[in-house]
C-alpha atoms as an extended CHARMM CRD file, in Angstrom:
* protein
*
       192  EXT
         1         1  UNK       CA            -13.3180000000        5.6110000000      -26.1530000000  PROA      1               0.0000000000
         2         2  UNK       CA            -12.0840000000        3.9960000000      -22.6520000000  PROA      2               0.0000000000
         3         3  UNK       CA            -14.7150000000        1.5560000000      -20.7930000000  PROA      3               0.0000000000
         4         4  UNK       CA            -15.1840000000        2.7410000000      -17.2850000000  PROA      4               0.0000000000
         5         5  UNK       CA            -15.0430000000       -0.1270000000      -14.9810000000  PROA      5               0.0000000000
         6         6  UNK       CA            -15.2850000000       -0.3880000000      -11.0680000000  PROA      6               0.0000000000
         7         7  UNK       CA            -11.2020000000       -0.6630000000      -11.5460000000  PROA      7               0.0000000000
         8         8  UNK       CA            -10.8510000000        2.1740000000      -13.2260000000  PROA      8               0.0000000000
         9         9  UNK       CA            -12.7810000000        4.8240000000      -11.8100000000  PROA      9               0.0000000000
        10        10  UNK       CA            -11.1240000000        6.2380000000       -8.1750000000  PROA      10              0.0000000000
        11        11  UNK       CA            -12.8050000000        6.9710000000       -5.1630000000  PROA      11              0.0000000000
        12        12  UNK       CA            -13.3100000000       11.3900000000       -5.9880000000  PROA      12              0.0000000000
        13        13  UNK       CA            -11.2130000000       11.3550000000       -2.3620000000  PROA      13              0.0000000000
        14        14  UNK       CA             -8.6770000000        9.7630000000       -3.4850000000  PROA      14              0.0000000000
        15        15  UNK       CA             -4.7190000000       11.6890000000       -3.5540000000  PROA      15              0.0000000000
        16        16  UNK       CA             -1.2960000000       10.3460000000       -4.4470000000  PROA      16              0.0000000000
        17        17  UNK       CA              1.2320000000       12.1530000000       -2.9040000000  PROA      17              0.0000000000
        18        18  UNK       CA             -0.7680000000       15.1270000000       -2.1170000000  PROA      18              0.0000000000
        19        19  UNK       CA             -2.2630000000       15.2480000000       -5.7930000000  PROA      19              0.0000000000
        20        20  UNK       CA             -5.8020000000       14.4070000000       -6.9180000000  PROA      20              0.0000000000
        21        21  UNK       CA             -5.5560000000       12.4130000000      -10.1490000000  PROA      21              0.0000000000
        22        22  UNK       CA             -8.4090000000       11.6180000000      -13.0440000000  PROA      22              0.0000000000
        23        23  UNK       CA             -7.7030000000        8.3480000000      -14.6800000000  PROA      23              0.0000000000
        24        24  UNK       CA             -6.2380000000       10.1520000000      -18.1250000000  PROA      24              0.0000000000
        25        25  UNK       CA             -3.5710000000       12.1440000000      -15.1770000000  PROA      25              0.0000000000
        26        26  UNK       CA             -2.7260000000        9.0710000000      -13.5240000000  PROA      26              0.0000000000
        27        27  UNK       CA             -2.2320000000        7.4460000000      -16.5510000000  PROA      27              0.0000000000
        28        28  UNK       CA              0.3940000000        9.7880000000      -17.4700000000  PROA      28              0.0000000000
        29        29  UNK       CA              1.5150000000        9.7980000000      -14.0950000000  PROA      29              0.0000000000
        30        30  UNK       CA              2.4770000000        6.0600000000      -14.5140000000  PROA      30              0.0000000000
        31        31  UNK       CA              3.8980000000        6.6520000000      -17.8910000000  PROA      31              0.0000000000
        32        32  UNK       CA              6.4170000000        9.6380000000      -16.5620000000  PROA      32              0.0000000000
        33        33  UNK       CA              7.1320000000        6.8440000000      -13.7690000000  PROA      33              0.0000000000
        34        34  UNK       CA              7.6840000000        4.4260000000      -16.0460000000  PROA      34              0.0000000000
        35        35  UNK       CA             10.1330000000        6.8680000000      -18.6990000000  PROA      35              0.0000000000
        36        36  UNK       CA             12.1100000000        8.4610000000      -15.7710000000  PROA      36              0.0000000000
        37        37  UNK       CA             11.6810000000        6.7790000000      -12.3630000000  PROA      37              0.0000000000
        38        38  UNK       CA             13.2140000000        4.9210000000       -9.9470000000  PROA      38              0.0000000000
        39        39  UNK       CA             12.8980000000        1.3270000000      -10.2030000000  PROA      39              0.0000000000
        40        40  UNK       CA             10.1790000000        1.3270000000       -7.3900000000  PROA      40              0.0000000000
        41        41  UNK       CA              8.2520000000        3.7550000000       -9.8030000000  PROA      41              0.0000000000
        42        42  UNK       CA              8.3270000000        2.2310000000      -12.4590000000  PROA      42              0.0000000000
        43        43  UNK       CA              7.1770000000       -0.8700000000      -11.1280000000  PROA      43              0.0000000000
        44        44  UNK       CA              3.7740000000        1.3140000000       -9.5130000000  PROA      44              0.0000000000
        45        45  UNK       CA              3.7130000000        2.9230000000      -13.0510000000  PROA      45              0.0000000000
        46        46  UNK       CA              3.6500000000       -0.5530000000      -14.9820000000  PROA      46              0.0000000000
        47        47  UNK       CA              0.8660000000       -1.3660000000      -12.0390000000  PROA      47              0.0000000000
        48        48  UNK       CA             -1.1370000000        1.8250000000      -12.4840000000  PROA      48              0.0000000000
        49        49  UNK       CA             -1.5210000000        0.9980000000      -16.0610000000  PROA      49              0.0000000000
        50        50  UNK       CA             -2.4770000000       -2.4780000000      -15.8010000000  PROA      50              0.0000000000
        51        51  UNK       CA             -5.1710000000       -1.3330000000      -12.7350000000  PROA      51              0.0000000000
        52        52  UNK       CA             -6.6540000000        1.0150000000      -15.3230000000  PROA      52              0.0000000000
        53        53  UNK       CA             -6.7230000000       -0.9740000000      -18.4990000000  PROA      53              0.0000000000
        54        54  UNK       CA            -10.1830000000       -2.6020000000      -19.0690000000  PROA      54              0.0000000000
        55        55  UNK       CA             -9.3600000000       -6.2070000000      -18.1500000000  PROA      55              0.0000000000
        56        56  UNK       CA            -11.0070000000       -7.8670000000      -15.5610000000  PROA      56              0.0000000000
        57        57  UNK       CA             -7.6410000000       -9.2200000000      -14.2200000000  PROA      57              0.0000000000
        58        58  UNK       CA             -4.3490000000       -8.7800000000      -13.5880000000  PROA      58              0.0000000000
        59        59  UNK       CA             -0.9090000000      -10.7300000000      -13.0930000000  PROA      59              0.0000000000
        60        60  UNK       CA              1.0360000000      -10.5890000000       -9.9930000000  PROA      60              0.0000000000
        61        61  UNK       CA              4.1700000000      -12.4480000000       -9.2450000000  PROA      61              0.0000000000
        62        62  UNK       CA              4.0850000000      -14.3730000000       -6.0620000000  PROA      62              0.0000000000
        63        63  UNK       CA              6.6900000000      -12.9600000000       -3.5570000000  PROA      63              0.0000000000
        64        64  UNK       CA              8.1500000000      -17.1940000000       -3.7770000000  PROA      64              0.0000000000
        65        65  UNK       CA              8.2090000000      -17.1850000000        0.3830000000  PROA      65              0.0000000000
        66        66  UNK       CA              7.2130000000      -20.8400000000        0.0130000000  PROA      66              0.0000000000
        67        67  UNK       CA              7.9880000000      -22.0740000000       -3.4570000000  PROA      67              0.0000000000
        68        68  UNK       CA              9.3250000000      -20.4900000000       -6.9800000000  PROA      68              0.0000000000
        69        69  UNK       CA              8.3660000000      -17.1280000000       -7.4060000000  PROA      69              0.0000000000
        70        70  UNK       CA              5.4720000000      -17.9500000000       -9.9440000000  PROA      70              0.0000000000
        71        71  UNK       CA              2.8830000000      -15.1000000000      -12.4190000000  PROA      71              0.0000000000
        72        72  UNK       CA             -0.7130000000      -15.5080000000      -11.3040000000  PROA      72              0.0000000000
        73        73  UNK       CA             -4.1700000000      -13.8830000000      -12.6370000000  PROA      73              0.0000000000
        74        74  UNK       CA             -6.1040000000      -12.3840000000      -10.0700000000  PROA      74              0.0000000000
        75        75  UNK       CA             -9.5970000000      -10.6020000000      -10.9380000000  PROA      75              0.0000000000
        76        76  UNK       CA             -9.2440000000       -6.8390000000       -9.8180000000  PROA      76              0.0000000000
        77        77  UNK       CA            -12.8810000000       -7.5580000000       -7.8500000000  PROA      77              0.0000000000
        78        78  UNK       CA            -11.1980000000       -9.6810000000       -5.9890000000  PROA      78              0.0000000000
        79        79  UNK       CA             -8.5080000000       -6.7600000000       -5.3190000000  PROA      79              0.0000000000
        80        80  UNK       CA            -11.5560000000       -4.0430000000       -4.7680000000  PROA      80              0.0000000000
        81        81  UNK       CA            -12.9840000000       -6.7120000000       -2.0980000000  PROA      81              0.0000000000
        82        82  UNK       CA             -9.6390000000       -7.3240000000       -0.1690000000  PROA      82              0.0000000000
        83        83  UNK       CA             -9.4220000000       -3.3810000000       -0.1570000000  PROA      83              0.0000000000
        84        84  UNK       CA            -12.9800000000       -2.5130000000        0.9520000000  PROA      84              0.0000000000
        85        85  UNK       CA            -12.9720000000       -5.5340000000        3.4690000000  PROA      85              0.0000000000
        86        86  UNK       CA             -9.6650000000       -4.0090000000        5.5170000000  PROA      86              0.0000000000
        87        87  UNK       CA            -11.5140000000       -0.2420000000        5.4660000000  PROA      87              0.0000000000
        88        88  UNK       CA            -14.7220000000       -2.0930000000        7.1850000000  PROA      88              0.0000000000
        89        89  UNK       CA            -12.0490000000       -3.8140000000        9.5920000000  PROA      89              0.0000000000
        90        90  UNK       CA            -10.2610000000       -0.6870000000       10.7340000000  PROA      90              0.0000000000
        91        91  UNK       CA            -12.8310000000        1.3330000000       10.3000000000  PROA      91              0.0000000000
        92        92  UNK       CA            -10.8440000000        3.6120000000        7.3710000000  PROA      92              0.0000000000
        93        93  UNK       CA            -12.7020000000        6.6090000000        5.8910000000  PROA      93              0.0000000000
        94        94  UNK       CA            -12.7410000000        8.4650000000        2.6110000000  PROA      94              0.0000000000
        95        95  UNK       CA            -10.2680000000       11.5330000000        3.1620000000  PROA      95              0.0000000000
        96        96  UNK       CA             -7.8200000000        9.0870000000        6.0080000000  PROA      96              0.0000000000
        97        97  UNK       CA             -4.1760000000        9.2130000000        5.3430000000  PROA      97              0.0000000000
        98        98  UNK       CA             -1.7780000000        6.1360000000        4.6790000000  PROA      98              0.0000000000
        99        99  UNK       CA              1.5470000000        5.3880000000        3.9820000000  PROA      99              0.0000000000
       100       100  UNK       CA              3.3130000000        3.0310000000        1.7550000000  PROA      100             0.0000000000
       101       101  UNK       CA              6.9530000000        2.3080000000        2.5700000000  PROA      101             0.0000000000
       102       102  UNK       CA              7.4110000000       -1.0260000000        0.7870000000  PROA      102             0.0000000000
       103       103  UNK       CA              8.3870000000       -2.1510000000       -2.8280000000  PROA      103             0.0000000000
       104       104  UNK       CA              5.7910000000       -2.2630000000       -5.5010000000  PROA      104             0.0000000000
       105       105  UNK       CA              7.6910000000       -4.9210000000       -7.0810000000  PROA      105             0.0000000000
       106       106  UNK       CA              5.4670000000       -6.7410000000       -4.3780000000  PROA      106             0.0000000000
       107       107  UNK       CA              1.6860000000       -7.3800000000       -3.9000000000  PROA      107             0.0000000000
       108       108  UNK       CA              1.5810000000       -5.6320000000       -0.5630000000  PROA      108             0.0000000000
       109       109  UNK       CA              2.3310000000       -2.8110000000       -1.6240000000  PROA      109             0.0000000000
       110       110  UNK       CA             -0.1480000000       -3.0290000000       -4.6770000000  PROA      110             0.0000000000
       111       111  UNK       CA             -2.5630000000       -3.7230000000       -2.0230000000  PROA      111             0.0000000000
       112       112  UNK       CA             -1.6690000000       -0.4090000000       -0.8310000000  PROA      112             0.0000000000
       113       113  UNK       CA             -2.8810000000        1.7210000000       -3.7360000000  PROA      113             0.0000000000
       114       114  UNK       CA             -5.5050000000       -0.1460000000       -4.4050000000  PROA      114             0.0000000000
       115       115  UNK       CA             -6.9090000000        0.4320000000       -0.6920000000  PROA      115             0.0000000000
       116       116  UNK       CA             -6.2990000000        3.8110000000       -1.3340000000  PROA      116             0.0000000000
       117       117  UNK       CA             -8.1990000000        4.1790000000       -5.0580000000  PROA      117             0.0000000000
       118       118  UNK       CA            -11.0970000000        2.3230000000       -3.7260000000  PROA      118             0.0000000000
       119       119  UNK       CA            -11.8960000000        3.4130000000       -0.1000000000  PROA      119             0.0000000000
       120       120  UNK       CA            -10.3900000000        7.2970000000       -1.3630000000  PROA      120             0.0000000000
       121       121  UNK       CA             -7.2400000000        7.3040000000        0.9410000000  PROA      121             0.0000000000
       122       122  UNK       CA             -4.5820000000        9.9880000000        0.8270000000  PROA      122             0.0000000000
       123       123  UNK       CA             -1.6940000000        8.2000000000       -0.3960000000  PROA      123             0.0000000000
       124       124  UNK       CA              1.8040000000        9.4660000000        0.4720000000  PROA      124             0.0000000000
       125       125  UNK       CA              3.9200000000        6.8460000000       -1.5150000000  PROA      125             0.0000000000
       126       126  UNK       CA              8.0450000000        7.1630000000       -0.4500000000  PROA      126             0.0000000000
       127       127  UNK       CA             11.0960000000        5.3230000000       -1.2430000000  PROA      127             0.0000000000
       128       128  UNK       CA             11.1680000000        1.9540000000        0.5910000000  PROA      128             0.0000000000
       129       129  UNK       CA             13.7430000000        1.3410000000        3.0240000000  PROA      129             0.0000000000
       130       130  UNK       CA             14.6720000000       -0.2270000000        6.1310000000  PROA      130             0.0000000000
       131       131  UNK       CA             13.8830000000        2.6830000000        8.0630000000  PROA      131             0.0000000000
       132       132  UNK       CA             10.8570000000        4.0370000000        6.5530000000  PROA      132             0.0000000000
       133       133  UNK       CA              9.6700000000        6.5220000000        9.5070000000  PROA      133             0.0000000000
       134       134  UNK       CA             13.5520000000        8.2930000000        9.9620000000  PROA      134             0.0000000000
       135       135  UNK       CA             12.3140000000       11.2440000000        7.5700000000  PROA      135             0.0000000000
       136       136  UNK       CA              8.6920000000       11.2100000000        8.4160000000  PROA      136             0.0000000000
       137       137  UNK       CA              7.6810000000       14.3230000000       10.3500000000  PROA      137             0.0000000000
       138       138  UNK       CA              3.6730000000       14.1350000000        9.9440000000  PROA      138             0.0000000000
       139       139  UNK       CA              0.9380000000       10.8620000000       11.1390000000  PROA      139             0.0000000000
       140       140  UNK       CA             -0.9810000000        8.8530000000        8.9370000000  PROA      140             0.0000000000
       141       141  UNK       CA             -3.7920000000        6.8910000000        9.6450000000  PROA      141             0.0000000000
       142       142  UNK       CA             -2.9040000000        3.8770000000        8.1480000000  PROA      142             0.0000000000
       143       143  UNK       CA              0.1690000000        1.6970000000        6.9660000000  PROA      143             0.0000000000
       144       144  UNK       CA              2.1300000000       -1.3440000000        6.2540000000  PROA      144             0.0000000000
       145       145  UNK       CA              5.6740000000       -2.7620000000        6.8450000000  PROA      145             0.0000000000
       146       146  UNK       CA              7.4050000000       -5.7000000000        6.6910000000  PROA      146             0.0000000000
       147       147  UNK       CA              9.3640000000       -6.3110000000       10.5770000000  PROA      147             0.0000000000
       148       148  UNK       CA             12.0170000000       -4.9850000000       10.0140000000  PROA      148             0.0000000000
       149       149  UNK       CA             10.8270000000       -1.8230000000        9.3730000000  PROA      149             0.0000000000
       150       150  UNK       CA              8.7680000000       -1.8020000000       12.1920000000  PROA      150             0.0000000000
       151       151  UNK       CA             11.8460000000       -2.6580000000       14.3410000000  PROA      151             0.0000000000
       152       152  UNK       CA             13.9020000000        0.2930000000       12.8000000000  PROA      152             0.0000000000
       153       153  UNK       CA             11.2680000000        2.5980000000       13.3830000000  PROA      153             0.0000000000
       154       154  UNK       CA              9.5900000000        1.5880000000       16.9350000000  PROA      154             0.0000000000
       155       155  UNK       CA             10.8430000000        5.4360000000       18.0970000000  PROA      155             0.0000000000
       156       156  UNK       CA              8.1420000000        6.7950000000       15.6540000000  PROA      156             0.0000000000
       157       157  UNK       CA              5.6820000000        4.3940000000       15.3430000000  PROA      157             0.0000000000
       158       158  UNK       CA              3.4730000000        5.9890000000       17.5820000000  PROA      158             0.0000000000
       159       159  UNK       CA              3.2130000000        8.5550000000       14.2580000000  PROA      159             0.0000000000
       160       160  UNK       CA              0.9560000000        5.2370000000       12.5080000000  PROA      160             0.0000000000
       161       161  UNK       CA             -2.5310000000        4.8700000000       13.9960000000  PROA      161             0.0000000000
       162       162  UNK       CA             -3.2990000000        1.8510000000       12.3420000000  PROA      162             0.0000000000
       163       163  UNK       CA             -0.0960000000       -0.6210000000       11.1780000000  PROA      163             0.0000000000
       164       164  UNK       CA             -0.1090000000       -3.8660000000        9.4190000000  PROA      164             0.0000000000
       165       165  UNK       CA              2.8530000000       -6.3100000000        9.6790000000  PROA      165             0.0000000000
       166       166  UNK       CA              3.4240000000       -8.8700000000        6.9890000000  PROA      166             0.0000000000
       167       167  UNK       CA              5.7080000000      -10.3160000000        4.4420000000  PROA      167             0.0000000000
       168       168  UNK       CA              7.8090000000      -11.9240000000        7.3470000000  PROA      168             0.0000000000
       169       169  UNK       CA              7.6520000000      -13.5730000000       10.9320000000  PROA      169             0.0000000000
       170       170  UNK       CA              7.2720000000      -11.2040000000       13.7520000000  PROA      170             0.0000000000
       171       171  UNK       CA              9.7060000000      -12.3410000000       16.1470000000  PROA      171             0.0000000000
       172       172  UNK       CA              9.3210000000      -12.5770000000       19.7060000000  PROA      172             0.0000000000
       173       173  UNK       CA             11.1470000000       -9.6010000000       20.9090000000  PROA      173             0.0000000000
       174       174  UNK       CA              9.4610000000       -7.3680000000       18.5140000000  PROA      174             0.0000000000
       175       175  UNK       CA              6.0820000000       -8.3560000000       19.4200000000  PROA      175             0.0000000000
       176       176  UNK       CA              6.6330000000       -7.6900000000       22.7630000000  PROA      176             0.0000000000
       177       177  UNK       CA              8.0300000000       -3.9240000000       21.9860000000  PROA      177             0.0000000000
       178       178  UNK       CA              5.2260000000       -3.5030000000       20.1040000000  PROA      178             0.0000000000
       179       179  UNK       CA              3.0060000000       -5.2150000000       22.7890000000  PROA      179             0.0000000000
       180       180  UNK       CA              4.9200000000       -1.8260000000       25.1480000000  PROA      180             0.0000000000
       181       181  UNK       CA              3.8410000000        0.3820000000       22.3250000000  PROA      181             0.0000000000
       182       182  UNK       CA              0.4500000000       -0.2500000000       22.2540000000  PROA      182             0.0000000000
       183       183  UNK       CA             -0.2710000000        2.5940000000       24.9230000000  PROA      183             0.0000000000
       184       184  UNK       CA              0.7050000000        5.2090000000       22.5740000000  PROA      184             0.0000000000
       185       185  UNK       CA             -2.6780000000        4.5740000000       21.1170000000  PROA      185             0.0000000000
       186       186  UNK       CA             -1.5410000000        2.9090000000       18.2900000000  PROA      186             0.0000000000
       187       187  UNK       CA             -3.1890000000       -0.4720000000       16.8020000000  PROA      187             0.0000000000
       188       188  UNK       CA             -0.4780000000       -3.2610000000       15.8080000000  PROA      188             0.0000000000
       189       189  UNK       CA             -1.4480000000       -6.5800000000       13.9630000000  PROA      189             0.0000000000
       190       190  UNK       CA              1.1310000000       -9.1180000000       12.8450000000  PROA      190             0.0000000000
       191       191  UNK       CA              2.0410000000      -12.6480000000       13.2660000000  PROA      191             0.0000000000
       192       192  UNK       CA              3.8730000000      -13.7960000000       15.7960000000  PROA      192             0.0000000000
């Protein structure tokens, strides 16, 4: 019998690519990703299995931006508290839509999954690319991107209500473009 814990019970509104999953069903999906998926899906599958297991910690690799990449163990409760804080700060509600266009080999994409799991977001995951919105036709309440993705998506950023920008410094030129685009009603956060 699997022990139920806060990290392996999804919010009832949680959806992944339009489908509702029980813990057992998401475990099966994760295993399918690992066995037959793209490189990004393999990383996602492994993360999902680690997320829903009974361990109180999860190992993640640092990005290596400031030093050599290393593996660190983080309490799953820290992920949950971070997701809840993000939800409160941005006033995200159960059932809001989210888009993940980042690689699951990094923490930012993993946090998008956790936010959706904890807050009950309807998360769509697409393969990472430098122009993630090029084929996207519908709006989203929340997403995260790196500056290159933002730069290449400027004409379609109005489709994202709340956008977190991170992973690299935001150039002054991009920051100025985003300030101009804020008239569309979208909110952009990033590091200038």
